[in-house]
Backbone as a ProteinNet text record, in pm:
[ID]
protein_1_A
[PRIMARY]
MATFERLSLAINSWIEYLLFGLGFTMTVVVAVQVFFRYVLNQSLFWSEELARYLLVWLSFLGASAAYRRGAHPGIDILTAKLPAQIHRVSAAVVHLASLSLFAVMIFYGCRFAYFVRLQISPALYLPKWIVFSIVPVSGLILMLHGITFLLRDIIGVTRDD
[TERTIARY]
7972.1	7898.9	7904	7877.9	7876.3	8014.2	8118.5	8253.8	8282.6	8246.4	8265.3	8184.9	8062.8	7975.1	8034.5	8078.9	8137.4	8265.3	8350.2	8475.3	8449.1	8355.3	8320.1	8267.2	8179.3	8124.4	8231.8	8318.8	8424.1	8520.9	8563.4	8656.6	8590.3	8464	8394.7	8378.6	8350.5	8338.7	8470.7	8580.1	8711.9	8743.5	8708.3	8734.4	8655.2	8532.4	8453.2	8514.2	8571.3	8644.1	8768.6	8838.8	8957.5	8921.8	8808.8	8764.5	8740.6	8680.7	8660.5	8794.7	8889.2	9021	9092.4	9087.4	9152.4	9086.2	8953.6	8880.9	8907.1	8908.3	8936.2	9078.4	9173	9312.8	9327.7	9263.2	9272.6	9212.8	9101.5	9038.6	9129.8	9191.6	9282.4	9403.6	9461.1	9579.5	9546.7	9433.9	9396.2	9365.1	9296.3	9265.9	9393.2	9487.5	9614.3	9691.2	9688	9756.3	9695.3	9562.4	9496.2	9534.6	9535.7	9574.7	9718.3	9808.3	9948.3	9966	9897.4	9918.3	9859	9735.8	9668	9680.7	9708.1	9722.4	9869.2	9951	10092.3	10182.5	10125.9	10201.7	10317.1	10298.4	10393.6	10318.3	10389.1	10324.6	10388.2	10303.2	10352	10373.9	10497.8	10530.6	10477.6	10449.6	10409.6	10258.8	10183.9	10041	9958.3	9988.4	9909.9	9932.4	10055.4	10085.8	10018.1	10024.9	9960	9809	9748.3	9603.9	9566.1	9648.7	9621.9	9627	9728.7	9741.3	9629.5	9590.5	9478	9349.1	9331.1	9212.4	9209.7	9325.2	9332.2	9290.2	9345	9309.6	9162.4	9113	8970.3	8882.2	8920.9	8840.7	8832.4	8945.6	8945.9	8880.5	8911.7	8847.7	8699.5	8666	8525.7	8446.2	8510	8442.9	8410.6	8502.6	8476.4	8366	8364.5	8257.9	8122.6	8121.4	7995.9	7947	8038.8	8001	7940.2	8000.1	7949.3	7808.9	7783.3	7653.1	7551.4	7596.5	7505.9	7471.1	7562.6	7536	7575.8	7638.8	7673.1	7545.8	7535.5	7414.9	7406.1	7286.1	7264.2	7134.9	7126.5	7005.4	6943.3	6830.1	6767.3	6628.4	6603.9	6472.5	6439.1	6539.1	6514.3	6511.7	6609.1	6618.2	6506.8	6450.1	6342	6216.8	6200.4	6081.3	6099.5	6219.2	6246.5	6189.7	6158.6	6118.4	6233.4	6200.5	6298.5	6418.8	6394.8	6504.3	6600.5	6545.4	6630	6700.5	6631.8	6692.1	6813.9	6805.9	6918.9	7035.5	7004.7	7110.4	7176.9	7096.7	7154.6	7237.9	7194.2	7272.4	7405.2	7402.8	7527.1	7621.7	7568.6	7652	7716	7638.6	7692.1	7802.3	7780.6	7882.9	8009.2	7991.8	8109.3	8185.8	8113.8	8180.1	8253.9	8192	8257.1	8382.4	8372.8	8488.9	8603.2	8570.2	8675.2	8745	8667	8726.2	8814.2	8769.6	8848.8	8978.2	8972.5	9094.1	9192.5	9141.8	9227.6	9290.4	9211.1	9264.3	9378	9358.6	9460.1	9586.5	9568.8	9684.5	9764.3	9696.2	9768	9805.8	9730	9768.4	9898.5	9913.5	10039.8	10154.9	10128.7	10234	10277.3	10180.3	10215	10286.9	10238.3	10306.5	10450.5	10470.2	10606	10688.3	10625	10693.4	10746.2	10670.4	10710.9	10779.3	10819.6	10872.8	10997.2	11071.9	11195.2	11175.4	11056.5	11030.9	10990.4	11028.7	10998.3	10917.6	10816.3	10737.9	10823.7	10805.9	10896.6	10890.9	10773.7	10764.6	10771.2	10705.6	10698.2	10809.8	10881.6	10983.8	10924.5	10805.2	10733	10750.6	10782.9	10791.4	10656.7	10660.7	10534.5	10459	10527.5	10455.7	10355.9	10384.5	10289.9	10163	10179.7	10064.4	9980.9	10045.5	9972.4	9931.5	9973.8	9932.4	9784.1	9719.8	9576.3	9496.7	9548	9474.2	9456.9	9563.8	9540.6	9473.7	9501.5	9437	9286.8	9244.8	9100.7	9040.8	9118.6	9070.7	9044.1	9131.7	9110.2	8986	8968.4	8851.6	8724.2	8727	8610.5	8581.4	8687.4	8667.5	8602.3	8644.8	8582	8433.3	8399.9	8258.7	8183.8	8247.5	8183.5	8157.6	8253.7	8234.2	8120	8115.9	8007.4	7872.6	7863.2	7738	7700.6	7800.4	7774.2	7721.2	7787	7739.3	7601	7576.9	7445.4	7337.5	7367.9	7268.6	7250.1	7357.1	7345.1	7260.9	7288.6	7214.9	7073.3	7057.1	6924.5	6895.2	6999	6980.1	6958.8	6868.1	6846	6952.5	6966.2	7072.2	7018.1	7077.7	7030.2	7141.6	7209.7	7310.9	7291.4
12916.8	12866.9	12967	13092.9	13194.4	13209.4	13194.9	13205.3	13091.8	12970.5	12856.3	12875.3	12921.1	12940.6	13044	13156.3	13261.3	13212.6	13145.7	13095.2	12989.4	12901.1	12796.3	12857.5	12955.3	13020.9	13097.3	13167.6	13245.8	13154.8	13047.1	12954.5	12888.7	12850.7	12787.4	12884	13008.3	13108.1	13122.2	13129.7	13140.4	13015.5	12900.4	12773.9	12766.5	12816.5	12811.6	12898.3	13012.8	13093.1	13018.9	12955.8	12879.5	12763	12699	12589	12637.2	12754.6	12809.5	12830.9	12890.1	12914.8	12787.4	12687.6	12559.8	12491.1	12492.7	12429.8	12499.9	12632	12709.1	12682.6	12681.5	12655.5	12516.3	12418.2	12282.6	12274.4	12340.7	12341.2	12403.6	12515.8	12582.7	12495	12434.1	12349.1	12232.1	12167.3	12052.2	12098.4	12210.4	12260.8	12297.5	12361.1	12396.6	12269.8	12169.3	12042.8	11977.1	11976	11916.5	11993.6	12125.2	12207.2	12176.8	12174.3	12148.2	12008.2	11910.2	11772.7	11747.7	11793.4	11756.3	11859.8	11984.8	12086.1	12110.1	12125.1	12155.5	12031.7	11916.1	11791	11797.8	11873.1	11883.4	11849.4	11799.6	11765.8	11846.3	11900.3	11968.5	11862	11837.7	11726.3	11745.1	11864.8	11894	11904.9	11912.8	11945.4	11835.4	11710.7	11601.8	11594.2	11612.3	11607.4	11723.2	11841.8	11957.1	11937.2	11889.1	11864.6	11760.5	11658.4	11554.3	11612.7	11693	11752.4	11852.5	11927.2	12019.5	11942.7	11828.9	11746.9	11692.5	11653.4	11605.8	11717.7	11837.1	11949.9	11986.9	11984.2	12011.4	11911.1	11785.2	11679.9	11699.8	11721.5	11735.5	11865.7	11975.1	12102.1	12101.5	12037.9	12024.7	11942.7	11841.1	11760.1	11845.3	11934	12018.4	12119.8	12176.2	12271.3	12200.6	12080	12004	11965.8	11929.8	11895.5	12016.4	12131.8	12254.4	12286.7	12264.1	12294.2	12180.9	12068.6	11955.2	11887.1	11891.1	11838.4	11692.2	11631.5	11490	11406.9	11301	11218.6	11146.6	11127.4	11056.8	10977.7	10878.4	10797.2	10825.2	10891	10929.2	10868.5	10757	10694.2	10652	10608.6	10568.1	10687.5	10775.7	10887.5	10989.2	10997.9	11093.5	11057.4	10930.8	10886.3	10882.6	10917	10915	11039	11028	11146.9	11248.6	11374.7	11483.4	11461.4	11418.8	11401.7	11291	11180.7	11070.5	11108.7	11186.6	11233.5	11320.9	11406.4	11491.5	11407.2	11302.2	11214.1	11139.9	11089.3	11017.6	11111.9	11236.1	11333.4	11361.1	11370.9	11393.9	11275.5	11153.7	11034.8	11035.9	11073.5	11081.4	11187.6	11301.7	11406.6	11360.8	11289.2	11239.1	11136.1	11051.2	10953.7	11026.6	11130.7	11209.9	11277.2	11332.8	11398	11299.7	11174.1	11072.2	11048.1	11040.1	11022	11141.6	11261.9	11380.7	11381.7	11333.9	11324.9	11225.6	11116.2	11018.5	11082.8	11159.8	11229.3	11323.1	11396.1	11491.4	11417.6	11317.9	11246.7	11176.3	11090.3	11013.1	11096.9	11201.5	11293	11364	11406.8	11469.4	11370.5	11249.3	11147.3	11117.8	11106.4	11075.1	11192.9	11315	11432.5	11439.9	11405.5	11403.4	11291.8	11178.2	11063	11095.5	11172.9	11203.4	11340.2	11396.4	11532.7	11550.9	11445.9	11457.5	11421.3	11375.4	11337.3	11459.9	11457.8	11566.1	11507.7	11579	11529.9	11533.1	11435.7	11422.1	11536.9	11588.8	11689.7	11832.6	11856.5	11993.5	12026.5	11925.3	11942.7	12010.1	11969	12021.6	11924.5	11972.9	11879.9	11811.2	11680.6	11605.7	11634.9	11683.2	11714.8	11827.1	11914.3	12022	11962.9	11867.5	11804	11729.7	11652	11568.2	11641.3	11763.8	11840.5	11872.9	11854.5	11882	11785	11666.6	11569	11620.4	11657.8	11710.8	11848.8	11930.3	12062.4	12046.9	11962	11940.9	11871.9	11786.5	11725.5	11830.6	11930.7	12040	12120.7	12149.3	12226.2	12146	12017.8	11932.2	11922.3	11916.4	11909.7	12037.4	12152.1	12278.5	12277.1	12235.2	12226.9	12126.5	12012.2	11909	11956.7	12027.4	12082.1	12183.3	12265.8	12363.5	12293.2	12187.8	12114.1	12045	11988.9	11922.3	12021.9	12135.7	12238	12286.5	12302.5	12346.5	12245.8	12117	12014.4	12003.9	12022.4	12015.4	12133	12251	12369.8	12370.4	12312.1	12304.2	12416.1	12475.5	12583	12520.1	12580.5	12529.1	12581.5	12514.5	12545.4	12643.4	12764.1	12867.8	12923.7	12842.8	12898.8	12843.2
12267.5	12152.3	12037.5	12067.4	11961.5	11898.2	11978	11925.5	11828	11865.9	11776.7	11648.2	11661.9	11545.6	11449.3	11503	11417.7	11350.7	11427.3	11371.9	11264.5	11290.7	11196	11066.1	11077.6	10959	10882.2	10954	10888.3	10813.5	10877.7	10812.3	10692.9	10706.8	10594.5	10478	10507.4	10401.2	10326.3	10398.4	10337.6	10255.2	10308	10237.9	10107.8	10108.6	9986.1	9876.3	9912	9813.3	9765.4	9858.5	9822.6	9730.6	9756.4	9670.2	9527.4	9515	9381.3	9311.9	9383.2	9325.4	9286.4	9372.5	9342.3	9223.5	9220.8	9109.9	8977.9	8981.6	8859.5	8811.3	8904.5	8869.2	8808.1	8868.5	8816.5	8675.9	8654.5	8522.4	8417.8	8451.2	8358.3	8328.6	8432.6	8413	8321.7	8343.1	8259.9	8117.3	8101.5	7966.8	7891.3	7958.9	7895.3	7857.5	7944	7913.4	7790.4	7780.9	7663.8	7537.4	7545.4	7430.7	7387.7	7484.1	7451.6	7392.4	7450.8	7406.2	7268.1	7243.2	7119.2	7007.5	7041.1	6936.8	6904.2	7005.7	6984.9	6985.7	7014.3	7023.1	7123.6	7227.2	7337	7465.5	7561.1	7687.3	7800.3	7885.6	8005.4	8111.9	8145.2	8234.2	8376	8417.9	8554.7	8573.4	8464.1	8476	8543	8510.9	8569.6	8721.6	8762.5	8905.2	8979.3	8921.1	8984	8991.9	8883.4	8883.8	8989.4	9005.3	9105.7	9246.7	9275.4	9408.5	9434.9	9332.4	9348.8	9378	9312	9336.3	9478.9	9529.9	9668.8	9764.3	9744.6	9830.9	9814.8	9691	9667.4	9741.2	9738.6	9802.1	9953.2	10017.1	10162.6	10207.2	10140.3	10178.1	10141.7	10029.8	9990.9	10090.5	10147.2	10249.2	10371.8	10409	10526.5	10497.4	10376.2	10340.6	10333.8	10278.3	10270.8	10409.8	10498.1	10635.7	10705.8	10686.7	10749	10698.3	10569.6	10511.1	10531.6	10587	10606.6	10475.2	10379.3	10245.6	10228	10327.2	10315.7	10328.9	10251.1	10259.5	10394	10438.2	10564	10558.4	10641.6	10650.7	10786.4	10784.1	10910.1	10927.2	10862.3	10870.4	11014.2	11088.9	11227	11321.9	11307.8	11402	11381.8	11262.8	11237.9	11317.4	11352.4	11423.5	11575.4	11620.4	11764	11831.9	11960.3	12035.1	12038.6	12057.9	12048.5	12140	12262.6	12358.4	12313.6	12268	12222.5	12091.8	12008.8	11884	11913.1	12014.3	12052.5	12102.9	12179.7	12230.4	12113.9	12021.6	11907	11820.1	11804.7	11728.1	11798	11930.8	12006.1	11990.4	11991.6	11972.7	11833.6	11733	11596.7	11589.4	11653.3	11653.2	11726	11835.6	11908.5	11825.5	11754.6	11666.3	11554.4	11499.6	11395.6	11449.6	11569.3	11630.4	11651.7	11683.9	11698.3	11565	11457.3	11324.9	11289.5	11321.4	11290.6	11372.2	11494.8	11577	11514.8	11461.4	11392.5	11269.5	11194.7	11076.9	11116.4	11224.6	11269.8	11313.5	11399.1	11453.7	11344.8	11267.9	11167.5	11045.7	11018.1	10911.1	10943.9	11068.9	11112	11106	11151.1	11147.4	11004.5	10913.6	10775.8	10708.6	10733.4	10676.4	10726.9	10854.3	10908.8	10844.7	10821.2	10761.9	10621.9	10544.1	10406.2	10395.3	10507.1	10509.1	10421.9	10398.3	10320.2	10173	10137	9998.7	9916.3	9791.3	9698.7	9582.9	9537.8	9424.1	9298.1	9208.8	9095.3	8993.5	8962.3	8856.6	8910.1	9020.8	9073.6	9172.1	9218.1	9321.9	9445.9	9478.1	9593	9709.4	9828.6	9942.4	9965.2	9978.9	9990.5	10118.7	10222.6	10345.8	10321	10225.2	10193.3	10133.5	10043.7	9979.8	10083.1	10169.3	10264	10391.8	10406.6	10524.6	10522	10407.5	10400	10486.8	10511	10593	10736.4	10808.3	10943	10943.1	10841.6	10835.3	10819.2	10727.5	10710.1	10832.5	10898.6	11023	11129.2	11139	11235.2	11200.4	11072.4	11029.4	11055.1	11020.6	11045.7	11195.1	11276.5	11421.1	11472.6	11422	11461.7	11427.1	11306.1	11267.3	11354.7	11381.6	11464.3	11606	11664.6	11799.5	11798.3	11693.9	11680.5	11674.1	11593.9	11582.4	11712.7	11781.4	11908.3	12011	12022.2	12115.3	12077.6	11950.2	11902.4	11941.6	11927.1	11962.2	12113.2	12188.8	12334.9	12387.2	12334.1	12377.7	12320.4	12202.1	12142.5	12045.2	11988.9	11890.3	11753.9	11673.7	11539.5	11445.2	11334.7	11237.7	11133.8	11127.8	11035.6	10949.6	10869.5	10777.9	10644.7
[MASK]
+++++++++++++++++++++++++++++++++++++++++++++++++++++++++++++++++++++++++++++++++++++++++++++++++++++++++++++++++++++++++++++++++++++++++++++++++++++++++++++++++

């Protein structure tokens, strides 16, 4: 349990720094594109594609950071009124359902990244498997967090991060 917890926290910490870098980069790219287009009357042909790919990576990595912090919205009107033992069982069921979704992300994300492995993006000439590899990577990160949460709920440790 402690190993999963430490690994989950370390990866999430690294991801949060990466999210800042990706967000800052995307902001700069879009600002430079606006400057070039409206002030210099020139267009950077690659900026929109780069901003789009950065947004995709931000979305998937941001989802994993939000999941780790418990920031995703949830409806707990029913489970909040359950006895503690039943609440733990329902939380475990939710974690198992989440883990199934993460397994689907990993499996089909790998298949799709493999499917597009020979395609190249039009403006950046970037292999598309690199862009779409974020789906299975984020699935692995989400699965690590989900396993940590499941173990935490089974053991009965409270969440202190």
